[in-house]
Kinemage of the C-alpha trace (Angstrom):
@kinemage 1
@onewidth
@group {chain A} dominant
@subgroup {mainchain}
@vectorlist {calphas} color= white
{ca met a 1} P 57.742 47.386 161.606
{ca ile a 2} L 61.070 45.611 161.798
{ca asp a 3} L 61.485 43.904 158.448
{ca leu a 4} L 64.251 41.293 158.799
{ca leu a 5} L 64.321 37.783 157.341
{ca asn a 6} L 64.377 35.139 160.032
{ca gly a 7} L 67.355 32.771 159.770
{ca cys a 8} L 69.258 34.864 157.225
{ca ile a 9} L 72.748 36.382 157.312
{ca tyr a 10} L 73.277 40.139 157.705
{ca arg a 11} L 76.035 42.661 158.086
{ca ile a 12} L 75.257 45.376 160.625
{ca met a 13} L 76.553 48.846 159.724
{ca asp a 14} L 76.705 51.952 161.913
{ca glu a 15} L 76.100 55.544 160.784
{ca asn a 16} L 79.777 55.905 159.857
{ca gly a 17} L 79.667 52.960 157.481
{ca leu a 18} L 81.571 50.636 159.844
{ca ala a 19} L 80.546 47.054 160.454
{ca leu a 20} L 79.876 45.396 163.805
{ca ala a 21} L 82.360 42.563 164.195
{ca ala a 22} L 83.623 39.997 166.661
{ca asn a 23} L 87.266 40.414 167.581
{ca asp a 24} L 89.869 38.969 169.945
{ca phe a 25} L 87.780 35.942 170.787
{ca gly a 26} L 88.702 32.609 172.238
{ca phe a 27} L 87.428 29.881 174.520
{ca his a 28} L 86.422 31.949 177.530
{ca glu a 29} L 87.220 35.519 176.472
{ca cys a 30} L 85.149 35.872 173.331
{ca asp a 31} L 83.851 39.178 174.576
{ca arg a 32} L 84.866 41.972 172.256
{ca ile a 33} L 82.535 43.459 169.694
{ca val a 34} L 84.101 46.195 167.604
{ca thr a 35} L 83.268 48.381 164.636
{ca gln a 36} L 85.603 48.215 161.657
{ca pro a 37} L 85.623 48.703 157.868
{ca tyr a 38} L 83.709 46.006 156.046
{ca ser a 39} L 86.138 43.415 154.673
{ca tyr a 40} L 84.008 40.503 153.427
{ca asp a 41} L 84.996 38.519 156.515
{ca leu a 42} L 82.827 36.192 158.588
{ca asn a 43} L 83.507 38.023 161.849
{ca gln a 44} L 81.262 40.710 160.310
{ca ala a 45} L 78.446 38.295 159.439
{ca trp a 46} L 75.496 37.746 161.786
{ca arg a 47} L 72.804 35.087 161.580
{ca ile a 48} L 69.526 36.506 162.861
{ca glu a 49} L 66.688 34.555 164.473
{ca lys a 50} L 63.401 35.946 165.772
{ca his a 51} L 61.794 34.520 168.927
{ca gln a 52} L 58.154 34.347 169.968
{ca asp a 53} L 58.617 36.976 172.689
{ca gly a 54} L 59.738 39.539 170.117
{ca thr a 55} L 63.448 39.337 170.928
{ca trp a 56} L 66.146 38.302 168.483
{ca ser a 57} L 69.336 36.232 168.526
{ca leu a 58} L 72.367 37.429 166.589
{ca gln a 59} L 74.989 34.737 166.115
{ca asn a 60} L 78.404 35.679 164.792
{ca leu a 61} L 79.514 33.147 162.163
{ca ala a 62} L 83.236 33.521 162.841
{ca ala a 63} L 82.999 33.222 166.625
{ca gly a 64} L 80.097 30.777 166.686
{ca met a 65} L 78.827 32.842 169.612
{ca tyr a 66} L 75.893 35.148 170.303
{ca phe a 67} L 75.530 38.906 170.744
{ca cys a 68} L 74.345 39.435 174.327
{ca trp a 69} L 73.377 42.460 176.403
{ca met a 70} L 75.290 42.113 179.682
{ca arg a 71} L 74.299 45.434 181.283
{ca his a 72} L 73.873 43.952 184.760
{ca tyr a 73} L 77.033 41.849 184.691
{ca lys a 74} L 79.256 43.667 187.193
{ca his a 75} L 82.554 42.470 185.707
{ca ala a 76} L 81.645 43.298 182.116
{ca arg a 77} L 83.681 46.092 180.563
{ca ser a 78} L 80.793 46.549 178.179
{ca pro a 79} L 77.097 45.660 178.284
{ca phe a 80} L 77.552 43.857 174.962
{ca arg a 81} L 79.532 40.631 174.793
{ca leu a 82} L 79.683 37.400 172.841
{ca val a 83} L 78.632 34.315 174.774
{ca asn a 84} L 78.255 30.598 174.113
{ca tyr a 85} L 74.547 30.294 174.777
{ca ala a 86} L 71.803 31.594 172.476
{ca ala a 87} L 71.374 34.980 174.148
{ca thr a 88} L 68.585 37.278 172.975
{ca ile a 89} L 68.593 41.036 172.443
{ca ser a 90} L 65.963 43.657 171.697
{ca leu a 91} L 65.684 45.530 168.427
{ca tyr a 92} L 63.637 48.714 168.201
{ca glu a 93} L 62.862 51.259 165.520
{ca thr a 94} L 63.525 54.982 165.351
{ca glu a 95} L 62.865 57.450 162.586
{ca asp a 96} L 66.449 56.952 161.437
{ca gly a 97} L 66.561 53.144 161.475
{ca leu a 98} L 66.878 50.064 163.625
{ca cys a 99} L 68.670 50.166 166.977
{ca ile a 100} L 69.913 47.509 169.381
{ca gly a 101} L 68.705 48.189 172.918
{ca pro a 102} L 68.971 49.706 175.420
{ca pro a 103} L 68.396 53.211 173.983
{ca asp a 104} L 70.360 55.184 176.579
{ca arg a 105} L 73.994 54.978 175.466
{ca gly a 106} L 76.115 55.676 172.430
{ca leu a 107} L 79.421 54.535 170.962
{ca glu a 108} L 82.359 54.757 173.360
{ca thr a 109} L 86.053 53.972 173.165
{ca met a 110} L 87.768 51.359 175.296
{ca gly a 111} L 91.347 52.382 176.023
{ca ala a 112} L 93.685 51.838 173.082
{ca his a 113} L 91.286 49.418 171.437
{ca gln a 114} L 88.995 50.107 168.543
{ca phe a 115} L 85.559 51.598 169.014
{ca cys a 116} L 83.352 49.149 170.834
{ca val a 117} L 79.587 48.977 170.939
{ca val a 118} L 78.596 49.417 174.590
{ca gly a 119} L 74.912 49.937 174.010
{ca thr a 120} L 73.555 52.111 171.279
{ca ala a 121} L 70.940 54.589 170.349
{ca thr a 122} L 72.837 54.988 167.093
{ca pro a 123} L 70.768 53.728 164.157
{ca leu a 124} L 72.172 50.592 162.536
{ca arg a 125} L 71.606 49.293 159.026
{ca phe a 126} L 70.941 45.580 158.680
{ca glu a 127} L 72.129 44.701 155.175
{ca leu a 128} L 71.257 41.257 153.848
{ca ile a 129} L 74.286 39.169 152.852
{ca asn a 130} L 72.721 35.785 152.271
{ca asp a 131} L 69.102 34.643 152.298
{ca gly a 132} L 69.993 31.037 153.068
{ca ser a 133} L 70.237 29.911 149.444
{ca ala a 134} L 74.014 29.458 149.775
{ca glu a 135} L 75.693 27.708 152.678
{ca leu a 136} L 78.341 29.606 154.639
{ca pro a 137} L 80.989 28.081 156.899
{ca arg a 138} L 80.675 28.861 160.590
{ca met a 139} L 82.591 28.294 163.784
{ca leu a 140} L 81.013 26.032 166.395
{ca pro a 141} L 81.201 27.494 169.910
{ca gln a 142} L 83.513 25.400 172.072
{ca arg a 143} L 83.110 24.882 175.814
{ca gly a 144} L 84.725 22.812 178.528
{ca asp a 145} L 88.208 21.349 178.185
{ca val a 146} L 89.319 23.001 174.960
{ca val a 147} L 92.002 25.362 176.330
{ca ser a 148} L 95.645 24.278 175.937
{ca val a 149} L 94.560 21.779 173.313
{ca gly a 150} L 97.091 21.368 170.517
{ca val a 151} L 96.885 19.494 167.181
{ca pro a 152} L 93.314 18.250 167.777
{ca glu a 153} L 91.797 15.353 165.839
{ca ile a 154} L 88.244 13.993 166.194
{ca ile a 155} L 86.666 10.600 165.590
{ca lys a 156} L 83.221 9.270 166.522
{ca asp a 157} L 82.492 5.961 168.209
{ca asn a 158} L 79.189 4.632 169.620
{ca gly a 159} L 77.540 8.048 169.552
{ca lys a 160} L 80.382 9.914 171.267
{ca tyr a 161} L 83.012 12.245 169.825
{ca tyr a 162} L 86.600 11.696 170.910
{ca met a 163} L 89.229 14.399 170.494
{ca ile a 164} L 92.902 13.488 170.828
{ca phe a 165} L 95.448 16.256 171.371
{ca asp a 166} L 98.727 17.249 172.952
{ca arg a 167} L 98.791 19.714 175.792
{ca val a 168} L 101.052 22.016 177.805
{ca thr a 169} L 99.333 23.693 180.726
{ca asp a 170} L 99.584 24.487 184.426
{ca his a 171} L 96.218 22.761 184.673
{ca trp a 172} L 98.107 19.515 184.185
{ca asp a 173} L 101.043 20.400 186.436
{ca gly a 174} L 102.825 22.185 183.617
{ca ser a 175} L 103.687 18.951 181.831
{ca glu a 176} L 103.344 18.039 178.199
{ca ala a 177} L 101.029 15.141 177.577
{ca val a 178} L 98.831 13.363 175.094
{ca gly a 179} L 95.215 13.247 176.148
{ca ile a 180} L 91.681 12.425 175.036
{ca asn a 181} L 88.559 14.533 175.585
{ca val a 182} L 85.007 13.404 174.898
{ca ser a 183} L 81.804 15.159 173.806
{ca asp a 184} L 78.197 14.308 173.038
{ca asn a 185} L 77.685 17.209 170.644
{ca leu a 186} L 80.980 18.589 169.240
{ca thr a 187} L 80.656 21.742 171.343
{ca his a 188} L 81.034 20.794 175.028
{ca trp a 189} L 84.110 18.695 175.881
{ca his a 190} L 85.374 17.157 179.059
{ca glu a 191} L 88.559 15.361 180.005
{ca tyr a 192} L 88.480 11.644 179.285
{ca glu a 193} L 91.976 10.296 179.865
{ca arg a 194} L 95.563 11.468 180.063
{ca leu a 195} L 98.119 9.445 178.149
{ca leu a 196} L 101.906 9.540 177.772
{ca pro a 197} L 102.798 12.254 180.302
{ca leu a 198} L 106.185 13.892 179.805
{ca ser a 199} L 107.999 12.751 182.940
{ca lys a 200} L 110.994 10.701 183.945
{ca pro a 201} L 111.252 7.852 183.530
{ca arg a 202} L 109.517 8.092 180.162
{ca pro a 203} L 106.390 5.922 179.722
{ca phe a 204} L 108.318 3.273 177.750
{ca pro a 205} L 112.044 2.446 178.109
{ca trp a 206} L 112.691 2.510 174.364
{ca met a 207} L 111.904 6.240 174.258
{ca glu a 208} L 115.047 7.284 176.126
{ca glu a 209} L 117.101 4.851 174.082
{ca his a 210} L 116.000 6.404 170.795
{ca val a 211} L 115.503 10.083 171.761
{ca pro a 212} L 116.985 11.035 175.164
{ca asn a 213} L 115.130 13.915 176.882
{ca cys a 214} L 112.404 13.793 174.246
{ca ser a 215} L 109.181 15.750 174.026
{ca ile a 216} L 105.928 13.926 173.241
{ca trp a 217} L 103.817 15.604 170.584
{ca cys a 218} L 101.355 15.446 167.734
{ca pro a 219} L 99.011 12.484 168.334
{ca ser a 220} L 96.552 10.986 165.877
{ca leu a 221} L 93.648 8.614 166.574
{ca ile a 222} L 92.276 6.208 163.974
{ca his a 223} L 90.576 2.815 163.717
{ca phe a 224} L 91.699 0.161 161.244
{ca gly a 225} L 92.750 -3.479 161.293
{ca gly a 226} L 90.229 -4.169 164.071
{ca lys a 227} L 91.989 -1.843 166.538
{ca tyr a 228} L 91.950 1.742 167.682
{ca arg a 229} L 95.395 3.214 167.145
{ca ile a 230} L 97.068 6.262 168.631
{ca tyr a 231} L 100.148 7.487 166.813
{ca tyr a 232} L 102.378 10.087 168.451
{ca ser a 233} L 105.826 11.608 168.041
{ca ile a 234} L 108.784 11.734 170.385
{ca thr a 235} L 111.268 14.338 169.255
{ca leu a 236} L 113.787 17.035 170.076
{ca ile a 237} L 112.787 20.622 169.341
{ca tyr a 238} L 114.328 21.991 166.130
{ca lys a 239} L 115.933 18.628 165.362
{ca asn a 240} L 114.819 15.691 163.276
{ca thr a 241} L 115.852 13.142 165.869
{ca ser a 242} L 112.343 11.747 166.105
{ca val a 243} L 110.270 8.585 166.342
{ca ile a 244} L 106.625 7.957 165.538
{ca gly a 245} L 105.229 5.489 168.089
{ca gln a 246} L 101.986 3.537 168.241
{ca leu a 247} L 99.473 2.483 170.912
{ca thr a 248} L 96.588 0.077 170.252
{ca asn a 249} L 93.326 -0.649 172.030
{ca asp a 250} L 90.310 -2.882 171.386
{ca thr a 251} L 87.804 -0.225 172.470
{ca leu a 252} L 87.428 3.474 173.274
{ca asp a 253} L 84.962 2.778 176.098
{ca ile a 254} L 86.927 3.401 179.277
{ca his a 255} L 84.375 1.338 181.234
{ca asp a 256} L 84.894 -1.739 179.052
{ca pro a 257} L 87.144 -4.313 180.805
{ca arg a 258} L 89.088 -4.657 177.539
{ca tyr a 259} L 90.074 -0.988 177.628
{ca cys a 260} L 93.869 -0.854 177.732
{ca trp a 261} L 96.365 1.028 175.571
{ca lys a 262} L 99.155 -1.327 174.513
{ca asp a 263} L 102.590 -0.082 173.472
{ca glu a 264} L 103.433 -1.232 169.939
{ca gly a 265} L 106.814 0.486 169.908
{ca pro a 266} L 108.412 2.547 167.108
{ca val a 267} L 106.728 2.816 163.719
{ca leu a 268} L 109.116 5.148 161.888
{ca glu a 269} L 112.348 6.835 162.950
{ca ser a 270} L 114.505 9.687 161.678
{ca val a 271} L 117.980 10.685 162.840
{ca glu a 272} L 120.068 13.804 162.367
{ca thr a 273} L 121.616 12.566 159.121
{ca asp a 274} L 118.211 11.935 157.497
{ca asp a 275} L 116.550 14.454 155.183
{ca phe a 276} L 113.080 14.097 156.775
{ca asn a 277} L 111.457 14.317 160.204
{ca ala a 278} L 109.435 11.399 161.628
{ca ile a 279} L 106.707 13.516 163.212
{ca asp a 280} L 103.064 14.582 162.727
{ca ala a 281} L 101.679 11.228 161.574
{ca his a 282} L 98.118 11.161 160.219
{ca phe a 283} L 96.298 8.429 158.325
{ca val a 284} L 93.766 8.050 155.548
{ca arg a 285} L 92.119 5.125 153.794
{ca ser a 286} L 92.418 5.481 150.027
{ca tyr a 287} L 89.576 4.988 147.568
{ca glu a 288} L 91.192 1.603 146.844
{ca gly a 289} L 90.943 0.619 150.521
{ca glu a 290} L 94.619 0.985 151.446
{ca ile a 291} L 95.877 2.777 154.573
{ca trp a 292} L 98.377 5.596 154.000
{ca met a 293} L 100.413 7.564 156.530
{ca val a 294} L 101.143 11.278 156.052
{ca tyr a 295} L 104.057 12.657 158.065
{ca gly a 296} L 107.004 15.055 158.125
{ca ser a 297} L 107.907 18.653 158.859
{ca ser a 298} L 110.520 21.076 157.526
{ca trp a 299} L 113.649 19.442 156.053
{ca thr a 300} L 112.313 17.995 152.756
{ca gly a 301} L 108.675 18.515 153.687
{ca ile a 302} L 105.568 16.358 153.880
{ca lys a 303} L 105.674 12.675 152.869
{ca thr a 304} L 103.290 9.753 152.483
{ca arg a 305} L 103.738 5.997 152.383
{ca lys a 306} L 101.542 2.905 152.479
{ca val a 307} L 100.853 1.179 155.819
{ca asp a 308} L 100.268 -2.492 156.557
{ca glu a 309} L 96.760 -2.736 157.994
{ca ala a 310} L 97.591 -5.608 160.342
{ca thr a 311} L 100.644 -4.008 162.002
{ca gly a 312} L 99.971 -0.317 161.471
{ca lys a 313} L 103.571 0.074 160.266
{ca pro a 314} L 105.013 0.904 156.814
{ca ala a 315} L 104.179 -1.746 154.225
{ca asp a 316} L 107.160 -1.047 151.952
{ca asp a 317} L 110.012 1.392 151.324
{ca lys a 318} L 108.230 3.585 148.766
{ca val a 319} L 108.005 7.211 149.917
{ca tyr a 320} L 106.229 10.037 148.059
{ca ser a 321} L 106.883 13.745 148.644
{ca leu a 322} L 103.753 15.930 148.794
{ca ala a 323} L 104.545 19.473 149.982
{ca tyr a 324} L 107.672 21.587 150.457
{ca arg a 325} L 108.810 25.170 151.053
{ca glu a 326} L 112.170 26.208 149.617
{ca glu a 327} L 113.024 28.948 152.100
{ca val a 328} L 114.952 27.717 155.163
{ca pro a 329} L 113.786 26.248 157.526
{ca his a 330} L 111.347 24.889 154.902
{ca pro a 331} L 108.280 25.573 157.100
{ca thr a 332} L 105.780 22.834 156.296
{ca glu a 333} L 104.183 20.671 158.970
{ca gly a 334} L 100.993 19.025 160.122
{ca gly a 335} L 100.168 17.310 156.826
{ca tyr a 336} L 96.682 15.786 156.718
{ca ile a 337} L 94.801 14.088 153.841
{ca phe a 338} L 91.049 13.610 153.527
{ca lys a 339} L 88.922 12.699 150.536
{ca arg a 340} L 85.702 13.822 148.821
{ca asn a 341} L 84.092 13.388 145.387
{ca gly a 342} L 87.010 11.431 143.947
{ca trp a 343} L 89.582 13.984 145.152
{ca tyr a 344} L 92.248 13.734 147.824
{ca tyr a 345} L 92.791 16.988 149.744
{ca leu a 346} L 96.099 17.744 151.464
{ca ile a 347} L 96.095 20.263 154.328
{ca val a 348} L 99.451 21.633 155.493
{ca ala a 349} L 100.464 24.270 158.055
{ca val a 350} L 103.080 26.582 156.560
{ca glu a 351} L 105.262 29.586 157.352
{ca arg a 352} L 105.218 29.375 161.116
{ca thr a 353} L 106.716 32.380 162.873
{ca asp a 354} L 105.703 34.314 165.981
{ca gln a 355} L 103.408 36.405 163.774
{ca asn a 356} L 102.188 33.933 161.177
{ca tyr a 357} L 100.959 30.404 160.644
{ca arg a 358} L 98.709 29.531 157.720
{ca thr a 359} L 96.761 26.418 156.856
{ca val a 360} L 96.737 25.748 153.119
{ca val a 361} L 95.140 23.100 150.922
{ca gly a 362} L 95.744 21.422 147.579
{ca arg a 363} L 94.074 18.488 145.865
{ca ser a 364} L 94.946 15.492 143.679
{ca arg a 365} L 93.212 12.571 141.982
{ca gln a 366} L 96.028 10.316 143.246
{ca ile a 367} L 96.911 9.915 146.891
{ca gln a 368} L 100.616 10.102 145.993
{ca gly a 369} L 100.083 13.523 144.362
{ca pro a 370} L 100.905 15.870 142.850
{ca tyr a 371} L 98.735 18.187 144.951
{ca leu a 372} L 97.865 21.445 143.197
{ca asp a 373} L 96.224 24.524 144.660
{ca arg a 374} L 93.315 26.443 143.164
{ca asp a 375} L 95.693 28.297 140.836
{ca gly a 376} L 97.295 25.063 139.646
{ca val a 377} L 100.535 25.507 141.623
{ca asp a 378} L 102.149 22.323 142.968
{ca met a 379} L 102.456 22.172 146.767
{ca met a 380} L 106.004 20.917 146.218
{ca asn a 381} L 106.672 24.332 144.658
{ca glu a 382} L 105.242 26.779 147.236
{ca gly a 383} L 101.628 26.032 146.280
{ca gly a 384} L 98.643 25.989 148.630
{ca thr a 385} L 95.280 27.785 148.758
{ca thr a 386} L 94.708 29.444 152.136
{ca leu a 387} L 92.137 27.659 154.265
{ca ala a 388} L 92.798 29.400 157.613
{ca val a 389} L 94.826 32.465 158.503
{ca thr a 390} L 95.527 34.733 161.493
{ca lys a 391} L 92.654 37.183 161.918
{ca trp a 392} L 90.328 38.856 164.422
{ca gly a 393} L 92.373 37.692 167.415
{ca leu a 394} L 92.433 34.100 166.162
{ca thr a 395} L 96.187 33.706 165.824
{ca leu a 396} L 98.474 31.120 164.276
{ca pro a 397} L 95.799 28.674 163.082
{ca gly a 398} L 97.522 25.479 162.034
{ca his a 399} L 97.833 21.735 162.565
{ca ala a 400} L 94.399 21.057 161.181
{ca ser a 401} L 92.454 17.828 160.852
{ca val a 402} L 89.107 17.099 159.205
{ca tyr a 403} L 86.181 15.188 160.648
{ca gln a 404} L 83.360 14.005 158.385
{ca glu a 405} L 79.842 13.107 159.493
{ca glu a 406} L 77.624 12.074 156.583
{ca asp a 407} L 77.850 14.967 154.077
{ca gln a 408} L 79.102 17.530 156.595
{ca tyr a 409} L 82.834 18.182 156.951
{ca tyr a 410} L 84.440 19.963 159.909
{ca ile a 411} L 87.962 21.313 160.256
{ca ala a 412} L 89.556 21.251 163.718
{ca leu a 413} L 92.303 23.837 164.122
{ca glu a 414} L 94.934 24.468 166.744
{ca ser a 415} L 94.820 28.209 167.389
{ca his a 416} L 96.455 30.628 169.794
{ca gly a 417} L 94.140 33.377 171.031
{ca glu a 418} L 95.755 36.732 171.763
{ca arg a 419} L 94.839 36.572 175.436
{ca cys a 420} L 95.013 32.819 176.063
{ca ser a 421} L 98.021 31.141 177.635
{ca gly a 422} L 98.169 28.194 175.254
{ca pro a 423} L 96.681 26.653 172.137
{ca glu a 424} L 92.987 25.907 171.925
{ca met a 425} L 90.746 24.067 169.505
{ca cys a 426} L 88.593 25.925 167.010
{ca leu a 427} L 86.067 23.920 165.016
{ca ser a 428} L 84.603 25.214 161.758
{ca thr a 429} L 82.241 23.673 159.272
{ca leu a 430} L 83.600 23.360 155.751
{ca thr a 431} L 81.561 24.506 152.780
{ca trp a 432} L 82.390 23.867 149.146
{ca glu a 433} L 82.762 25.943 146.016
{ca asp a 434} L 83.758 24.147 142.806
{ca asp a 435} L 84.970 21.229 144.947
{ca trp a 436} L 87.259 23.504 146.990
{ca pro a 437} L 86.806 23.694 150.775
{ca cys a 438} L 86.164 26.943 152.616
{ca ser a 439} L 86.435 27.438 156.388
{ca ala a 440} L 85.228 30.230 158.654
{ca ala a 441} L 88.876 31.248 159.126
{ca gly a 442} L 89.620 31.784 155.441
{ca phe a 443} L 90.134 34.955 153.389
{ca glu a 444} L 87.205 37.205 152.365
{ca val a 445} L 84.589 34.488 152.705
{ca leu a 446} L 81.742 36.885 151.868
{ca lys a 447} L 83.301 38.339 148.724
{ca arg a 448} L 81.305 36.131 146.379
{ca phe a 449} L 78.024 37.555 147.716
{ca glu a 450} L 78.862 41.079 146.609
{ca pro a 451} L 76.853 42.222 143.575
{ca glu a 452} L 78.874 42.508 140.393
{ca glu a 453} L 79.624 46.062 139.323
């Protein structure tokens, strides 16, 4: 009799002591299941659910997708894939242990890739990781218009989820743009509206006056002062000639006759002689009820300053520095603050290269900082506890934002899949340990469930 606990989390080990894992996954190509040494990582964790017909679902926590037998899918390189819907499989018993059907094939190699499970009569050990008593972070499967989505941020209004982003894709005639997608459930998105296309003439005359031949990047969507506000950056690549601009609207309902994005002009500007970069604006309401803007990249790092709620522009000249990297080009960007349990949490993307991009976090009791990581290191002095890192084909995760719904927190990440042509959104739940957040894209998430030696 198959003796597995319904709804619990398992690692699945083959006869060689290797773990089944999801790898090289993304929006529409989350199809590779591999075997690899166990590394306490969520791509090796499977949530199991038994169905009335005797079949089982195995959901991978890192991919957010389901183990599926695709034997009759003519284009499948392997009968086993990961898919968005809750696919079911068969488990059966042999004298040596449990097997995943069908029972007529073994382990095979796939070109230069790692061993892949293509069907198995090889006995597998289902080893319990977590019986449900501790919450684990997990990725939510994403469908629809989530490819070529950069720097995503989510808010909810009248029962709908709105995601603002910047985009570069042939799907939109190869142009950069700021856009909004909408969803009813945080998993299936569709295009809502395109805003601020990168074309000549630029959308507003002042753009060319301030930053000729600019790019339009890094939007943020927030509601305060009775208006919905989109902040965005116009900039020159690798320069700090930049402006943060603002659009306002009375509603997010595109069918409402009041729906119209109004240009409010520049909010903050930096020029080549400045020591900061006016880019990557995000906003948070403090515990005292004030609105603060977080912004900056490279140069002297991430900054914050108070914002006037009526105008959406800086309220005074006081600027506070939050995070910095000493090594040139001082790679810090995408600063974002959210709050929980009396703490302010600062998320920053650091160390961007072609091979690396990490999202790190620190926390402070004061919105102005200092922000310290879990080891007590100041984020102005190279500090930052890793929250997301390149792994299992999920590459360069950065430019994160956090969405909160009641007691549940989600982190939206820009990521670059190994086989995707542009950035895409990944969405993970956040769990908490000693008031520190943990995402499905963090380091050794399962380590704490190992028995002490």
